C-alpha atoms as one frame of an Amber mdcrd trajectory, in Angstrom:
protein
 175.852   9.434  67.685 177.591  12.661  68.092 179.762  13.366  71.096 181.022
  16.708  72.036 184.500  16.851  73.222 185.497  20.009  75.066 189.066  20.963
  75.064 190.217  22.048  78.553 191.250  25.647  78.523 194.321  26.823  80.353
 192.710  29.858  81.977 190.031  27.733  83.644 192.510  26.651  86.274 193.314
  30.288  87.124 189.770  31.419  87.991 189.686  30.144  91.586 193.157  31.495
  92.528 192.321  34.859  90.933 189.042  35.128  92.864 190.850  34.110  96.071
 193.576  36.723  95.554 190.977  39.424  94.836 188.986  38.432  97.929 192.029
  38.456 100.225 193.334  41.712  98.745 190.022  43.487  99.293 189.631  42.440
 102.909 193.354  42.844 103.623 193.299  46.438 102.393 190.210  47.306 104.431
 191.581  45.632 107.564 194.442  48.149 107.477 192.965  51.275 105.881 189.234
  50.881 106.574 187.021  52.720 109.059 187.723  50.104 111.733 191.195  49.081
 110.499 194.586  49.234 112.132 195.308  52.846 111.164 191.921  53.978 112.478
 192.671  52.153 115.735 195.986  53.970 116.084 194.342  57.326 115.429 191.603
  56.507 117.952 194.224  55.634 120.580 196.109  58.890 119.954 192.905  60.939
 120.322 191.993  58.978 123.478 195.361  59.791 125.056 195.033  63.494 124.174
 191.566  63.655 125.685 192.659  61.748 128.786 195.397  64.338 129.360 192.876
  67.133 128.833 190.494  65.429 131.283 193.216  65.254 133.947 193.899  68.961
 133.513 190.194  69.812 133.758 189.732  67.622 136.839 192.631  69.398 138.578
 191.150  72.764 137.611 187.743  71.704 138.922 189.246  70.581 142.231 190.930
  73.983 142.604 187.685  75.808 141.867 185.713  73.579 144.273 188.272  74.341
 146.991 187.899  78.087 146.375 184.106  77.828 146.431 184.329  75.874 149.669
 186.367  78.684 151.214 183.807  81.261 150.049 180.757  79.406 151.364 178.580
  81.029 154.017 179.612  78.747 156.849 183.346  79.382 156.634 184.282  82.744
 155.148 188.024  83.071 154.974 189.181  86.704 155.231 192.225  86.147 153.026
 190.110  84.766 150.195 187.608  87.612 150.442 190.459  90.132 150.451 192.100
  88.437 147.463 188.877  88.359 145.433 188.027  91.966 146.261 191.483  93.196
 145.246 191.322  91.208 142.006 187.851  92.524 141.103 188.711  96.124 141.975
 192.158  95.876 140.377 193.824  97.372 143.441 196.869  96.531 145.489 199.053
  98.134 148.099 202.361  99.706 147.065 204.414  97.089 148.915 202.683  94.077
 147.335 203.776  91.983 144.384 200.841  90.801 142.269 201.019  87.477 140.456
 197.965  86.650 138.340 197.119  82.976 138.056 194.593  82.557 135.261 192.563
  79.383 135.077 191.335  79.650 131.515
């Protein structure tokens, strides 16, 4: 009767810790640097804040334009607004006037 006796190898005990370290390293790296990681979240937040500021500016500009359109509507023509728009379009002013151009865009 022959029996096989296997000698325990030293590196056999290191397989499970090595696989665990590789697994944790992979997912740890991607949780920080991946497409949905911490750095991507910070960049997304920065872009969101920039666009929120741009949205506030555009909303204020739209409110100004809606107010001007309301003054130029058929039911309530304001003479000052008509005079202002005509002078701006014709590029004319009186000699005693100071012209300040307020551009929207």
